[in-house]
N, C-alpha and C positions, 0 to 999 in steps of 0.2 A: 781713484779707485773707490773711495768712500761714496762719492757722488754717484758713481755707476751702480754701486750696491743699493743705494737708496732708491734710485730710479727703478731697478729691477724689483725691489720689494714693493714699491708702489704699484707697479704693473701686475705683480702677482696678487696683491690684495684686491685690485680692481677686477682681475679675472675671477677671483673666488667670490667676490661680493654677491653676484646673482644666485649663487648656489644656496639652497636651503641649509641652515645650520645642522639639521638632522642628517643630511646626506654627508656633510663634511665630517661629522662625528662618526657616522657609520663606516665611512671609508677608513678612518683612522683606526677603528677597532678591527675592521677586516684585515688591515695591513699587518696586524700582530699575529695573524693566523698563518701558519705555514700552509701554502696553497699548492696542492697538486692538481692534476686533471680531475675534475669532478666525476663521480661514480660511473664512468663509462669504460673502465679498463677491462674490456673483454672483447672476444672475437665477434665480428659482425660487419655489416656493410659500412664502408667509410673510406677515407682517402689516406689516413695516417697508418704507417707501418706499425704492426703489433708484435709479431714474432714469426720465426721460422719453425716449421715442424716437418717431420718426415712424411713423405707421400704415402697415402693409404689407398687401397683399392676403392674406386668410386669417386676419387677426386678428379676434377676436370684437368685435362692436360694443360689448359691455359693458366691454371693456378700455379704450375711448377715454376720455381725461380731457377732458371738454368745457370745463372752466374754463381749462385750459392751452391747449387748441386755439383758444379764442375770442380769444387774444392775438395770433394770426397766422393766415395762410391754411392751412398744413398741419394735418392732424389728428395728435394726439399720443396715444400709449399710455402708460399709467402702469404701470411694472414694479415688482414687489416683490422684496425680497432673499430668497434661499433661506435658510430657517431650520430645516432639519432638523438636529438635534443628532447628532453622531457619538459613538461609544463609543471611548474610549481606555483600553487596558489597560496597566498599568505593572508591571514586575517588577524588583526590586533583588535581585541575587544575594546570599543570606545565608550562603554557604558559608564555611568557616573561612579560606580564603585572602583573603576580602574583609574580614576583621576585623583586618587587619595594617596597621601604619604603621611607617616607619623612624625617625621622631622624635616626641617627645612633643608638639611644637608643630604637628604635622600631624594632620588628621582621618584616621580609618580610611577605607579605600575604601568600606566599606558605609555609614558615616556620611555621606560626601559624596554617594554615590549616592542615599541616602534623602532628603537635603536637596534635591537637584536634582529628584528625582521628585515630591516634595511641592510644591516651588515651581512646577514645571510644572503640576501638577494645580490649583494655585491660579489660575494664569492661565487654564487651560482652563475651569474652572467659572465664572469671571467672564465668559467668552464664551458660556456656555450649554451647554457640552459635559458629557458624562457621563464620569466617571473611576472606575477601580477597579483593584484588584490582580489580577494574573494568577493567580487562585485561585478555586476554586468558591465560597468563602464571601464573596468580595468582588466581586460583579458591579458593573459601572459604574452610578453614580448621580450626579445633579446636586447642586449646592449645597454649603453649608458643612458640613452633616452628613456628607457623603461625605468631606470633607477630614479631619474629626475621626476618623472611622473608619479612614481611610487612615493617619493619623499614629500612632494607637494600634497598628495592625497592624504597621507598620514598626518601631516601637520594641520590639514584643514578639516579633519574628521570631527563631526559633532558628537557630543557625549550622549547619544540616544539610540544609535543603531543597534540592531540585534543581528545574530548570525544569519546571513542570507541563506535562504533555502533554494539552492541552485543544484541542478543536475550537472555534475562535472564529467568530462570525458573519461572514458575507461583508462586506467593505469596512470591517471594524474596523481600528483602528490599535493597534499594540503598540510600546512603547518598553522596551527591555531594557538594564539597567545592570549591567555585570559587568566583571571583568578579562579574561574570555574567554581564559584561559590553558590551557584544556583542549585536547587534540589536535584539530586542524582536522577530522579525519574525523568525530568524534563531534559536534562543533558543527554541522557541515554537516547531519548527519542530523536533529538536534533542530530546527534552524531550518527545514529543508524541511518537516518535519511541521507545525510551527506556522504556516508561511506558506500551507499548503494552503487552498483556498477563497477566494483573493483577499484575504488579510489584508495590510495595509500595515505595514511594520516599520521600526524605527530602532534601530541598535545603538550604544551608547556604551560604549567601553572605558575603564575607570577604572584608572589605575596610580599608584602611589606614585612620586615622583621617583627614588628609589633603584632601582626596578625598571626605569627607563629608562636610567639612567646607570651603574649598578654602581660606585659611588664608593669602594668599600672597597679597603684595601691589606693586603698580607701574608697570613698564615695565617688562615683563617676556616672555621668549621664552619657549613654551611647545614642547617637542619632543616625538612623538609617539614611543612606545616600540615594536609595531608589524607592522611596515611599514606604519603607517598613515601619516608620514611626520611631519613637524614642523609648529607651529603657533605662531606668534609674537603678543602679546597682550599689547598695550600701557598702559592700566590701568586695572589691573586684578580685583581690588575691585569693579569696575563698573559692573562686570559680576556676582557678588556673588549671587544676588537675583535670576537671571534667571537660574544660575547653580543649585541652591537649588531646584527650581521648576522642572527642568529637571531631576534631580536625584530622586526626590520624584515621578515623573510620571513614571520613569523607574522601580522603586521599586514596585509601584502599579501594573504595568504590569506584573512583575515577580510573584507577589503574586496572580494575577488573573490566570496566566498560571498554577501555582501550584494548586490552588483551583479547576480549571477545571479538573485536573488530579486526584483529591482526595489526593494530596500531601501536605506537610507542607512547609512553607517558613519562614526563620528567618535570622537575620543579626547579624554580629559581627564586632566590631572595634578592630583593632590590639593593641590599647592601653588599652583595657578592660581586666579584668581577664579571663583566659581561663576556670577556674573552673565553672563559672556561666553558660556559654554556654554549657559546657560538661554535666552539670546536666540536662539542658533542652533537649539536644539531646538524652541522655539516657532515659529520661522520655518518649519521643516520641516513641522510639523503644520498650519501656517496656509497652506501652499502658497506661501510667500513665497520 
């Protein structure tokens, strides 16, 4: 029995070995989320039964379910569930500022964003949706093959790309994972361009806990990760209040931009559980 178990374990490890570690972790996180059918629970063209309702003038006679109607006096119409798959485009900001963490026991912002994006894609593909990266080479596709391509692309992303300026199909959904620390004016222009044509969007701001609390003390030199230069601060703690106000103002501006576009805006700290944010994102895309 022990030998058989060892053989089975070795076979399982060999089977999982080719999978990107990011995909393995994303599926583990996705498995912790209670998964129902993704946001298509409404009447429309499809094959799955949705509900019975009473016959109304104007309904086609072919829509009447005679077996159900025979159980009582009223006539009943059989409705099916809307089954059109939607396209969901994902983008995880790969810029240098996203490759930072304040402590070795925390994930980089990019790593947490990639994990959340892939876990979300896992849930969406289970619901029949198409997912892809916001890149010309990664058009949305269904199924596990799409997840594998997505994981490989996220793991291979270079820390230099900017938000692609693509014209997306009408009624598409896009989920953007970034620290969104660029000036609000430039972010507003990029997002308005992306939202043109009726695209539904969701913004998730990812920050390291040190970026929220500025916990440092004394003399400190800050080095910009994207060519901003260096700044020597003799007493960091004296800036904490002004820094908190500046961050709150920036976030309020991001929320206002999203609201003007009819999009959602949420935040996530890299020291917080990924599961909670994943549930919220999935609910947004499900219309829940």
